[in-house]
C-alpha positions in Angstrom: 77.7 50.7 56.7 76.0 53.9 57.5 73.5 55.6 59.7 75.7 56.6 62.6 74.4 59.7 64.6 77.9 60.8 65.8 81.4 60.2 65.0 83.7 60.5 68.2 87.5 60.9 68.3 89.0 60.4 71.7 92.8 61.1 72.2 93.9 58.9 75.2 96.3 59.5 78.2 97.4 56.9 80.7 98.9 59.5 83.2 98.0 59.6 86.7 94.8 58.0 88.0 91.2 57.3 86.3 90.0 60.3 88.5 92.7 62.7 87.4 91.7 65.6 85.0 94.2 65.2 82.2 95.1 67.6 79.4 95.9 64.5 77.2 92.3 63.5 77.4 90.6 65.2 74.4 87.2 64.3 73.0 85.9 65.6 69.8 82.7 64.7 68.0 80.3 65.6 64.9 77.2 64.8 63.4 76.8 63.5 59.7 77.9 66.2 57.4 79.4 68.6 60.1 82.8 69.3 61.4 84.3 68.1 64.8 83.8 70.2 67.7 85.4 69.7 71.2 83.2 68.0 73.6 83.0 69.7 77.1 83.4 67.7 80.3 80.1 66.5 81.8 80.4 69.1 84.3 80.4 71.7 82.0 77.6 70.6 80.0 75.4 70.1 82.9 76.3 73.8 84.0 75.6 75.2 80.6 72.3 73.3 80.6 71.4 75.0 83.9 72.6 78.5 82.9 75.5 78.4 85.7 78.7 80.1 85.0 82.0 80.1 86.6 85.1 78.0 87.0 84.5 74.4 85.9 86.7 71.4 85.2 87.9 71.7 81.6 89.5 68.4 81.3 88.3 64.8 81.1 89.1 62.0 83.4 89.3 58.4 82.1 86.5 57.2 84.2 84.1 60.1 82.8 85.1 59.2 79.3 83.9 55.5 80.0 80.6 56.7 81.6 80.0 59.2 79.0 80.2 56.4 76.3 78.0 54.2 78.5 75.3 57.2 78.8 75.3 57.5 75.0 74.4 53.8 74.7 71.7 53.9 77.1 70.0 56.9 75.4 70.0 54.7 72.0 72.5 57.0 70.3 74.3 55.0 67.5 78.0 56.3 67.4 81.3 55.4 66.2 84.2 56.2 68.7 87.7 55.9 67.8 90.1 55.6 71.0 93.7 56.3 70.7 95.2 53.2 72.7 95.7 49.6 72.0 92.7 47.4 72.5 94.8 44.1 73.2 98.1 42.5 73.0 100.2 40.5 70.6 99.4 36.8 69.9 102.6 35.8 71.5 101.1 37.2 74.9 97.9 35.0 74.4 100.0 31.8 73.8 102.4 32.8 76.8 99.5 33.0 79.4 97.1 30.4 77.8 94.4 32.9 76.8 92.0 32.0 73.9 90.2 34.9 73.0 89.6 38.6 73.9 86.8 38.7 76.5 89.1 36.1 78.5 92.1 38.5 77.9 90.2 41.6 79.2 89.1 39.6 82.6 92.8 38.3 82.9 94.3 41.7 82.4 92.0 43.6 84.7 92.7 41.2 87.4 96.4 41.8 87.0 96.4 45.2 86.2 93.3 47.0 88.1 94.1 50.2 86.7 90.5 51.3 86.4 90.6 51.7 90.3 90.1 55.3 91.3 93.5 55.7 92.7 95.9 53.3 90.9 98.6 54.6 88.6 99.9 52.2 85.9 103.2 52.6 87.8 101.8 51.2 91.0 101.3 47.8 89.2 104.8 48.2 87.6 106.7 48.8 90.5 104.7 46.3 92.8 103.2 48.6 95.2 99.9 47.7 94.4 100.8 43.9 95.2 102.3 44.9 98.4 99.1 46.1 99.5 97.4 43.2 98.4 95.3 44.7 95.4 97.1 43.0 92.6 99.1 39.9 91.7 103.0 40.5 91.9 104.6 42.5 89.2 105.8 40.7 86.4 103.0 37.9 86.4 101.6 39.6 83.1 104.2 41.3 81.1 105.5 41.8 77.5 108.6 42.7 75.7 108.9 45.9 73.6 110.2 44.0 70.8 106.8 42.0 70.6 104.3 43.6 68.1 100.8 43.0 67.0 100.3 42.5 63.3 98.3 45.8 62.7 101.5 47.4 64.3 103.9 45.7 61.8 101.6 47.0 59.1 102.3 50.6 59.9 105.6 52.7 59.7 105.6 54.0 63.2 103.4 52.4 65.7 105.3 51.3 68.8 104.9 48.1 70.8 102.1 48.3 73.4 104.7 47.1 75.8 107.4 50.0 74.9 107.2 52.2 78.2 108.7 55.3 78.9 109.4 56.8 75.3 108.3 59.7 73.3 105.0 58.7 71.7 104.6 55.4 73.5 101.0 53.9 73.7 102.0 51.4 76.5 101.0 53.6 79.4 97.5 54.6 77.8 97.0 51.0 76.6 97.6 49.6 80.1 95.2 52.3 81.8 92.6 52.2 79.0 92.0 48.2 78.6 90.0 47.9 81.9 87.6 50.6 80.9 86.9 48.7 77.7 86.0 45.8 79.8 83.9 48.1 82.0 81.9 49.5 79.2 81.5 46.0 77.6 80.1 44.9 81.1 77.6 48.0 81.4 76.3 47.8 77.8 76.7 44.1 76.5 76.0 43.5 73.2 74.6 47.0 72.2 78.2 48.1 71.2 80.2 46.4 68.8 84.0 46.2 69.8 85.5 46.2 66.4 87.0 43.6 65.2 86.6 41.4 68.5 82.8 41.2 67.7 83.1 40.7 64.2 84.7 42.3 61.1 81.4 43.7 59.7 79.6 45.8 62.3 75.7 45.2 62.3 73.6 48.3 61.0 72.1 50.3 63.8 74.6 49.4 66.5 77.2 51.7 68.0 80.9 50.9 67.5 84.0 51.3 69.5 87.3 50.9 67.7 91.2 51.3 68.0 92.7 54.4 66.1 96.1 55.7 65.4 95.8 59.3 64.9 99.2 59.6 63.1 97.5 58.1 60.1 95.0 61.1 59.9 96.7 64.1 61.6 98.4 65.9 58.5 95.3 65.6 56.4 93.4 68.3 58.2 95.9 71.4 58.6 92.9 73.5 59.1 92.5 71.9 62.5 95.2 74.5 63.7 92.6 77.1 63.7 90.3 75.5 66.2 92.8 73.3 68.1 95.0 74.5 70.8 97.2 71.3 71.5 98.4 68.3 69.5 95.9 66.0 71.6 93.1 68.2 70.7 94.5 67.9 67.0 94.6 64.2 67.1 90.9 63.8 68.5 89.5 66.3 65.9 91.4 64.4 63.0 89.7 61.1 64.4 86.3 62.3 64.3 86.7 64.1 61.2 88.1 61.0 59.4 85.4 58.7 60.5 82.7 61.3 59.4 84.4 61.7 56.2 84.6 58.0 55.4 81.2 57.3 56.4 79.8 60.2 54.3 81.6 58.8 51.1 80.2 55.1 51.8 84.0 54.1 52.4 83.8 52.7 56.1 83.1 49.2 54.5 86.6 48.9 53.0 88.4 49.6 56.3 86.2 47.0 58.1 87.7 44.4 56.1 91.4 44.9 55.6 93.1 42.6 53.1 94.3 39.7 55.6 94.6 36.0 54.6 92.6 33.8 56.9 95.5 33.0 59.2 96.1 36.6 59.6 92.6 37.3 60.3 92.4 34.5 63.1 95.4 36.2 64.8 93.7 39.8 64.3 90.5 38.6 66.1 92.6 38.4 69.3 94.9 41.0 68.9 92.6 43.5 67.3 93.1 46.1 64.5 93.9 49.8 64.0 90.9 51.1 61.9 92.3 52.9 58.9 95.4 50.4 58.7 95.1 48.0 55.5 
């Protein structure tokens, strides 16, 4: 597949609330044939367009990132965005709670973990404070074990379980914070975005794609990023955007759309999701 106008890398964070400006939220993007640059927050972009200078919000919020992606779709831009958090849960979770597909999972998860609320911390759901306020079901009604892994995580050397909270390098909090925003984007744009691989392993030509990525796979490929990136989070977003652009430019993205899975493994991955670049 080719024809993307833009390649986007998003390093994610599940800290604080969706309206918090977080240093760990970084967005880099590039056009075909270019090198990734840091994408300014909407406030900075608007101020620059208006010729306004002064102190402006440097860091993104989770809510802003979701709406920024929606706006790009509404402008009929064709992009591929790689986001650094889990998009789904292990098949064991689906079986435990009687879930059959990803759209059902999204609705069920957001009901139990409404972490897209403006003032909702992930930990508010975990510790039951949101339930005590009547804004979520009791804690423990939708949980997993840190020993549960998705197939794509077992295919890597270091990816952690989406249920492993409170350890260095954990993706659990960002995953629990980010999944409701995938649902939000999907509800806003419908089938104008292809959520890979849930909407199919081969994205249609001319359609934007949002996929899960794991920056550790790409990070060491681009040591020159140190000259333009100030933090590890920036470096991760840069590496994702650059890898997507390079693979597309070489005509190699197609091989990553279709990892070498058996039919049984593919059926599981259509619920669990897959990490683009693993395979």
